[in-house]
N, C-alpha and C positions, 0 to 999 in steps of 0.2 A: 504494500500500500504506500509506504513512504517513498519508494522509488518512483511510483506513478506520480505522486504529488511533486517530486523533484523534477520530473520530466515535463509536467504540465506548467510549472511556474515559468520556465524560459519560453515556452510556447505562448502562454498568456501575455508575457512581456513583449514578445515579438509581434503578436497581433495588435497590442495597444500601440506599439511604436509605429506600425505600418498604417494605423488609422489616420483619418484626416485630422491633422494637428497643425494649428496655425498660431502665429503671433497675432494677438487681437487687441483692439481698443474697445472700450465699453462706455456707452453713454446711456442716457435715460430719457424717456418721453412718456407722455400721457397727461391725464388731467392735472392741471396746476403747474405744468412745466414752464420754463422761461419763454417758450415759443408759442404759447397759447394753444397747444394741442388739445384735442378732445380725448375722451376715454380711449385707450389703446386696446382694451380687452372687449372688443365688440365683433360681431360677425361681418362687419364691412371691411375688415382687414383684407390685404391682398390674397390671403389664403382662404378667406370666406368662412372662417370659424374663430372661436375664441376658446380660452381655457376656463372651465368652470371651477377648477382648482389647479394648482401647479403654476409654475413660472413660465412666462412667455417673452419673446423678443422678436424684433425685426432684425434681419441680417442684411449685410451689404449686398448690392446687386451682383457682384462677382460670384457670390456663393448662392444667392437666391435663384439665379438662373434666367430670369426674364426681367424686362423693364416695367415701368409704370404703365398701367392699363392693359397689360398682356396677361392678366389673370394669375392664377396660382403657379408659382415656380416649382421646379423639382425639389427645392429645399423645404417646401411646406411640410410640416409635420415631423421634420427631422429634429433630433434632440442633440444638444451640445452641453458639455461640461465646461463652464466658464470659471477660470481661476484668476482672480485679481491680484496684482503684485505692487504696482506703483501708480503714482499720479502721472499726469502728462509731462512733468519735468523729470521723471525718473526717480523721484523720492519714494522710498518704501512707505506703504500705507500702514496705519495702525492695525488693519485687519489683513495684511498681506498673506496670501495663501488661502484666503476664503474662497470656497467653490460652491456653485449652484448648478443645477441642470435645468436648462430651459428648452421649451419647444418653440420652433420657428412658426410664427403666425402672420408675419408681415414682412414687407420689403423696406429696406433703407435705400432709397434711390440714389444713383450716382449723380444725376444732374443737379447741380447747385449745392451739392453736399460733399465737400472734400473728404470727410471722414469715410464716406461710403463709395468713393469714386475710383477704387482700384479696378483696372480693366481685367485683371486675372488674379488668381490666387498666389502668383509669384510676385506681383506688384505690391507696393506698400503705400499707405497713406502718410500724411505728414508726421505721424508718430511712429513710423516704422512697422505698422501693423498690416498684416495681409488681409484682415477682415475686421469689420466693425459689427458689434452687436449692440443694438439700441434696446436696452432692457425696458420692459413695460412696467411703468410705475403702478398701474391699476391691477396688475396680476400679483404684485408684491415682489417682483423680481429685482427691481432697482434697490429697494430697501434691503433685501436679503444679500445682494452682492456688495453694495457699497457700504451698508451698515452705517456706523458713525465715523467713517473715515474722513469726512469733511470734504470730499471731492465729488464731482459729477462727471468726470472723465478719467477713466482708469485704463491701465494697460496690464496685459497678462497673456494667458493662453486660452485657446478654445479647442476642444477635442470632441469630435463627433462620437457619440455614444449610442448604445441601444436604448430605445425609449422605455425599456423596462427599468432604467435607472431614474426616469422622470417620475415625480410624484404628483400626478394630476389626472384630469379628465378633460376631454374636449366636448364642445357642443357643436356638432356638425349637422 
């Protein structure tokens, strides 16, 4: 039994290492944000559904897969583990290493939004991130990720995970 466990550990590590893993920037949007956004946890999102529990986020167009007005992209319903480390200046946050799992329910469009304007996953935004996740304040994702760190723009990593790791339900 022990030898099987020892063999599975490197395999599990190799599978995790080969998963979609990106340098990421994190922002927040929703009711009460600085841009006057409405509730981000509604069925009028680009994916056409919202989460009745669990955290949700919009993802930059390079990962979402389609542009504004083109409907649900291939990223809709995908789950990602987001881990925050620093603020936009590279200073470690008080909650560095904090992770949450979000479900993609919306698009962070490239046009007019430099944080989400990477043309591919090998490109980076002005903070060196391959992808941006705009966490939905109304689903609780922003508060869970940023906590009391005192920032609204963070940097870290995003790893695509099985949605079995996401703690929520959708209303489709």
